[in-house]
C-alpha positions in Angstrom: 0.2 -0.1 -0.2 1.5 3.6 -0.9 1.9 5.6 1.7 3.3 9.3 1.7 7.2 9.8 3.2 8.3 13.1 4.0 12.4 13.5 4.2 14.1 16.5 6.0 17.2 17.4 4.4 18.2 21.0 5.7 16.5 23.6 8.2 16.3 21.7 11.3 18.4 23.9 13.7 19.6 26.5 11.4 17.8 29.9 10.1 17.6 29.0 6.4 18.6 26.0 4.7 15.3 24.6 4.4 15.0 21.6 2.3 12.0 19.2 2.9 10.7 16.4 0.2 7.2 14.9 0.3 6.7 12.0 -1.8 3.6 9.6 -2.7 4.6 6.9 -5.4 6.9 8.2 -8.3 6.1 11.6 -7.5 7.8 14.2 -5.1 7.8 17.9 -4.3 10.9 19.7 -2.8 10.6 22.8 -1.0 12.6 25.1 -0.3 16.2 25.1 -1.7 18.5 27.4 0.2 22.0 27.7 1.7 22.7 28.6 5.3 23.8 32.2 5.7 26.6 32.5 8.0 29.2 34.6 6.8 31.9 34.1 9.5 32.2 30.5 7.5 31.7 31.2 4.0 34.5 29.1 2.4 33.7 30.0 -1.4 34.0 33.7 -2.1 34.1 33.8 -5.7 31.8 31.0 -7.1 32.3 32.5 -10.8 36.2 31.3 -10.9 35.1 27.7 -10.1 31.6 27.9 -12.3 32.2 24.4 -13.5 32.8 22.9 -10.4 29.8 24.6 -8.6 27.3 22.0 -7.5 30.3 19.7 -6.8 31.7 22.3 -4.7 28.6 22.4 -2.7 28.3 18.6 -2.3 31.8 18.5 -1.0 31.4 21.5 1.5 28.0 19.9 2.8 26.1 22.9 1.7 23.3 21.0 -0.4 22.4 17.5 0.7 23.0 14.5 -1.4 19.6 14.0 -2.8 19.1 11.3 -5.6 18.0 12.2 -8.7 18.0 16.2 -8.5 21.3 16.9 -9.7 22.6 16.4 -13.6 24.9 14.0 -14.1 27.5 16.6 -15.9 27.4 18.6 -12.4 28.4 15.9 -10.0 30.5 12.9 -12.0 33.6 13.6 -10.9 36.8 11.4 -9.4 36.4 12.7 -6.2 34.4 10.1 -3.6 31.3 12.2 -2.0 30.2 11.1 1.4 27.5 9.8 -0.1 27.6 9.8 -4.0 23.6 10.9 -5.2 22.1 9.2 -8.1 22.3 12.0 -11.4 19.0 12.9 -12.2 19.1 10.9 -15.5 19.2 7.3 -13.6 15.9 8.6 -11.4 12.6 7.7 -12.4 11.0 10.2 -9.9 8.7 12.7 -10.9 10.2 15.7 -9.4 9.4 19.3 -9.0 10.6 22.0 -6.6 8.9 24.8 -4.8 10.6 28.2 -3.5 8.6 30.4 -1.0 10.6 33.1 -1.8 13.9 35.2 -3.3 15.6 34.8 0.2 19.0 33.4 -0.4 18.6 31.1 2.3 15.7 29.8 0.9 16.6 30.0 -2.8 20.3 30.6 -2.9 21.1 27.0 -4.4 18.5 26.3 -6.8 20.7 26.6 -10.0 22.4 23.3 -8.6 19.0 21.6 -9.4 19.0 20.2 -13.0 17.5 22.1 -15.6 14.9 19.7 -16.6 13.0 19.8 -13.1 10.7 22.6 -12.7 11.3 25.2 -10.3 8.1 26.6 -9.3 7.5 30.3 -7.4 4.9 33.2 -7.0 4.4 35.3 -10.3 5.8 38.0 -8.1 8.8 36.2 -7.2 9.2 35.5 -11.0 9.3 39.0 -11.7 11.6 40.1 -8.6 13.9 37.3 -9.9 14.4 38.5 -13.8 15.1 42.1 -12.0 18.2 40.5 -10.1 19.2 38.7 -12.9 19.5 41.9 -14.7 21.9 43.6 -12.5 23.8 40.8 -11.6 22.6 39.7 -8.3 20.7 36.5 -9.5 21.9 33.0 -9.9 25.4 31.5 -10.6 24.1 29.6 -13.6 20.8 30.9 -15.5 17.8 28.7 -15.5 14.0 28.6 -16.4 11.7 29.2 -13.4 7.8 28.9 -13.2 6.1 31.5 -12.2 2.0 30.8 -10.5 -0.9 32.7 -9.4 -1.4 32.3 -5.7 -4.3 29.6 -4.6 -3.7 28.1 -8.3 -3.0 24.2 -7.5 0.2 22.5 -9.7 0.0 18.8 -9.9 2.7 16.3 -9.5 1.7 12.8 -10.1 -0.9 12.6 -6.9 0.7 15.5 -5.2 -1.1 18.9 -5.2 0.7 21.6 -4.2 -1.4 25.4 -3.6 0.5 28.5 -3.2 -1.1 30.9 -0.6 0.2 34.8 -0.6 2.1 35.5 2.9 3.7 38.8 4.4 7.2 38.7 4.3 10.5 41.0 3.9 10.7 39.6 0.3 8.6 40.4 -2.5 6.2 37.8 -3.6 6.6 35.4 -0.6 4.4 32.4 -0.5 3.0 29.4 2.0 2.3 26.0 0.4 -0.5 23.8 1.2 0.5 20.1 -0.1 -2.1 17.6 -0.4 -1.4 14.1 -1.1 -3.9 11.1 -1.1 -3.0 10.2 2.7 -1.9 13.7 4.1 -2.4 17.0 4.1 1.1 19.4 4.8 0.9 23.3 5.4 4.3 24.6 5.0 4.5 28.7 6.6 7.0 29.5 4.5 8.7 32.9 6.3 6.2 34.8 7.8 5.1 37.8 10.0 2.2 39.6 11.2 3.9 42.9 12.1 4.6 43.9 8.0 2.7 46.1 5.6 0.5 43.7 4.6 -0.7 41.5 7.3 -4.3 40.7 5.5 -2.2 38.1 3.6 -1.7 36.3 6.3 -5.3 36.8 7.8 -6.4 35.3 4.5 -4.2 32.0 4.8 -5.8 31.6 8.1 -9.3 31.7 6.9 -8.6 29.8 3.9 -7.1 27.0 6.5 -10.4 26.9 8.8 -12.0 24.2 6.9 -9.0 22.2 5.9 -7.8 19.6 8.5 -3.9 20.0 8.8 -1.9 16.7 9.4 1.3 18.7 9.7 2.1 22.3 10.1 5.7 22.9 9.1 6.1 26.2 11.1 9.2 28.9 10.9 10.8 29.1 14.3 13.1 32.3 14.0 12.0 34.3 17.2 12.6 31.6 19.4 15.7 31.6 21.2 17.2 31.8 24.8 16.8 35.3 26.4 20.0 36.7 26.1 21.8 36.0 22.5 24.1 38.1 20.4 20.7 39.0 18.3 19.4 40.5 21.2 22.3 43.3 21.6 21.1 46.8 21.4 22.6 47.8 18.2 20.1 45.8 16.8 17.0 46.6 18.4 14.6 48.9 16.3 12.8 51.8 17.6 9.7 50.7 15.5 7.7 47.6 15.6 6.4 47.0 12.3 6.7 48.0 8.8 4.2 50.6 8.6 5.4 52.7 11.3 9.2 53.2 9.5 8.3 55.5 7.3 6.7 58.2 9.9 9.6 57.2 12.4 12.3 58.0 9.7 10.5 60.9 8.4 10.2 62.6 11.8 13.8 61.8 12.7 15.0 63.5 9.0 12.7 66.5 9.9 14.7 67.7 12.8 17.9 67.2 11.4 20.7 69.5 9.5 22.7 66.9 8.7 22.7 64.1 5.7 20.1 61.2 5.5 21.6 57.8 4.7 19.7 54.6 4.5 21.1 50.7 4.2 18.2 48.5 3.0 17.6 45.1 1.5 16.4 45.6 -1.9 14.5 42.5 -2.1 12.1 44.0 0.0 10.0 46.0 -2.1 7.8 47.4 0.9 10.8 48.8 2.4 12.3 50.5 -0.6 8.6 52.4 -1.1 8.8 53.2 2.9 12.4 55.0 2.5 10.6 56.8 -0.5 8.0 58.0 1.3 10.0 59.0 4.3 11.9 61.3 2.3 9.4 62.9 0.8 7.5 63.1 3.8 10.6 65.4 5.5 10.7 67.3 2.1 14.3 65.4 1.2 15.3 64.1 -2.5 15.4 60.3 -2.5 18.4 58.9 -3.9 19.2 55.4 -4.6 21.8 53.3 -6.0 21.0 52.1 -9.5 20.6 48.5 -8.7 17.9 49.4 -6.6 16.3 52.2 -8.4 16.2 49.3 -11.6 14.0 47.5 -8.6 12.0 50.0 -8.0 11.4 51.1 -11.3 9.7 47.9 -12.1 8.5 46.7 -8.9 7.8 49.8 -6.4 4.4 51.7 -6.1 6.4 54.7 -5.2 8.9 56.1 -7.6 9.8 59.5 -6.6 13.4 59.6 -6.3 16.4 60.1 -8.2 19.5 58.1 -9.1 23.2 58.6 -7.7 25.6 59.0 -10.8 28.3 56.3 -10.0 31.9 57.6 -10.7 34.5 56.0 -12.1 32.0 53.6 -13.4 31.3 52.0 -16.8 27.6 51.7 -17.1 25.8 48.5 -18.1 23.2 48.7 -20.7 20.4 48.7 -18.2 21.8 51.3 -16.0 21.7 53.6 -19.0 18.5 52.8 -20.2 17.2 53.7 -16.5 18.9 57.3 -16.5 16.9 58.3 -19.5 13.7 58.1 -17.2 15.1 59.6 -13.8 17.4 62.3 -12.9 20.7 61.9 -11.4 22.2 63.2 -8.6 26.1 63.8 -8.2 27.9 63.7 -4.9 29.1 67.4 -5.6 25.6 68.8 -5.7 24.7 66.7 -2.8 27.2 68.4 -0.6 26.0 72.1 -1.7 23.1 71.1 0.7 23.0 67.8 2.3 20.2 68.5 4.5 17.9 68.3 1.5 19.0 64.5 0.8 18.0 61.1 1.8 20.6 58.6 -0.1 21.1 55.3 0.1 24.6 53.8 0.6 25.1 50.0 0.6 27.8 48.2 2.5 29.4 47.4 -0.7 29.6 50.9 -1.5 30.7 52.3 2.0 33.5 53.9 0.7 31.3 56.1 -1.6 30.8 58.3 1.7 34.2 59.4 1.0 32.9 62.0 -1.4 30.1 63.6 1.1 29.7 65.8 3.9 28.7 63.2 6.2 29.8 64.7 9.6 26.8 64.5 11.9 24.6 62.7 9.3 22.0 60.2 10.1 22.3 56.7 9.2 19.5 54.3 9.2 20.5 50.8 9.2 17.4 49.2 8.0 18.1 45.4 7.4 20.2 46.1 5.0 24.1 44.0 4.9 25.7 43.5 7.2 23.0 41.7 9.3 24.3 41.9 12.7 27.0 41.3 14.6 27.2 37.5 13.4 28.7 39.2 10.6 32.3 39.9 10.7 31.7 43.3 8.5 29.2 44.6 10.9 31.7 45.6 13.3 33.7 47.5 10.2 30.9 49.2 9.6 30.5 50.4 13.3 34.0 51.6 13.6 33.7 53.2 9.8 30.7 55.2 11.2 32.1 56.2 14.1 35.3 57.6 12.6 33.5 59.9 10.5 30.8 61.0 13.5 28.0 59.4 11.6 25.1 58.9 13.9 24.4 55.3 13.6 20.0 54.6 13.7 18.7 50.6 13.7 15.6 50.3 12.0 15.7 46.3 11.9 11.9 45.6 11.7 12.3 41.9 11.6 10.9 39.6 8.5 9.9 37.1 10.9 6.6 36.7 13.0 7.4 37.7 16.9 6.8 34.3 19.4 3.7 35.5 20.4 2.4 35.8 16.7 3.9 32.3 16.0 1.9 30.5 18.9 -1.5 32.4 18.2 -0.9 31.1 14.2 -0.2 27.8 15.7 -3.0 28.1 17.5 -5.6 29.3 14.9 -4.2 26.9 12.1 -4.8 23.9 14.6 -2.7 21.3 12.9 -2.8 17.7 14.1 1.2 17.7 14.2 3.5 21.0 15.0 6.9 20.6 13.4 9.0 23.7 14.1 11.9 24.6 12.1 14.0 27.4 10.7 15.2 28.3 13.9 18.4 27.3 15.9 16.3 26.4 18.9 13.1 24.3 17.7 12.9 22.8 20.8 11.3 26.2 22.4 8.2 26.0 20.5 6.5 25.4 23.2 2.6 25.8 21.9 -0.4 27.3 24.3 -2.3 24.3 23.9 -0.5 21.7 26.0 -2.3 19.2 24.1 -0.8 19.8 20.8 1.4 17.5 19.6 4.8 18.5 18.3 7.8 16.9 16.8 11.6 17.5 16.5 12.6 15.6 13.3 16.0 14.8 12.4 17.4 14.6 9.1 15.8 11.8 7.8 12.4 10.1 6.2 9.6 9.6 7.8 6.3 8.5 7.3 2.7 9.3 9.3 1.5 6.7 11.6 -0.9 6.9 14.2 -0.6 10.8 14.1 3.3 10.8 14.8 6.2 10.4 12.2 7.8 7.3 12.5 11.3 6.7 11.2 11.5 4.9 7.9 14.7 2.2 8.6 16.3 1.5 5.4 18.5 -1.3 7.1 
């Protein structure tokens, strides 16, 4: 008798790197396919130089799991003996498809390692963003096709059905996934938050699940950690609690300040781009974007009243030249004539460009831009740099992840038969409000559901 199996390949005790497989018969679906983000132990700095060895390098480093039938023969056939030699895609009889919940690197960063004949699905919004990232050179190491799908539109893989639902996260196009097999219903939350720009997306998801008995809920648990950790450092604390408060807070700060305003954001968060533009407008300052962010804003943002910082000593790409036909450009010299009239973007990779500006007494809003926090060695370099130039550091790090209280409330509302917390360093700390709620902490292995609990499948 056929039965659904679930295999966990990653993300059980990490932030990101979530990879799980649901299989029934000869069909299987896999979600997500990212890399664990840890800049302090990143071994491969220039992947382009080893492009031809990309997949085998990731396997050797343990950055991607040795899943049978998902990597092309040409990518993994080497004279190197892996800890576990995965079966090449060409030799597998599995019907496979991959789903990506959103475009953060810890959920999609290795999807170009997947054999090109395996379909990869994401929301249409995510695909839009992905195409913009590819154009500006921030896409994948290797190009491949993606399938953009509408929310709540089912996709069939054998006898498995996957239905995507729109969610609010700090990445454009995020979604949860309902996976149905003949004997099991699984909901994967993806990364989710209730304090974002669009909590109604999550409310709609929860409402849609009210008449669907959920056998297993895979719920992110990023917010759960011991009371005192590095993440609790004062430098990472934000003066606002929700995405919707950001524009008003920053505009008030800028309105009471006579120096230059600077912001550092992660431009896959389109809501954050909109909020920075709105904050500058409310403070009667001209908003200046870097070319990469301007390109994304031009295609996806709802607020497009901005100018572009003209790069110095740089040959422009075709997309940059085309972009500058539609937006005004501003030079460092023009900004220096009256710094208090401007609110400019400065990414960490362009930190040296601040040497061209009058930055003494400037306000620097660090709004979830790189480096993300104290775990990144570059974070301390950033603070030292700002301190040297007497630039006032202001964190606005509104998390893309739900609070502990909101996660527990969502678990209550979704009422799964079995809860699996993951995407967390401390999944064991996720304690549901309902003492009768069944919780399971899996290992990296395969399971089947029996009598309401997952039982490990022993292969001998």
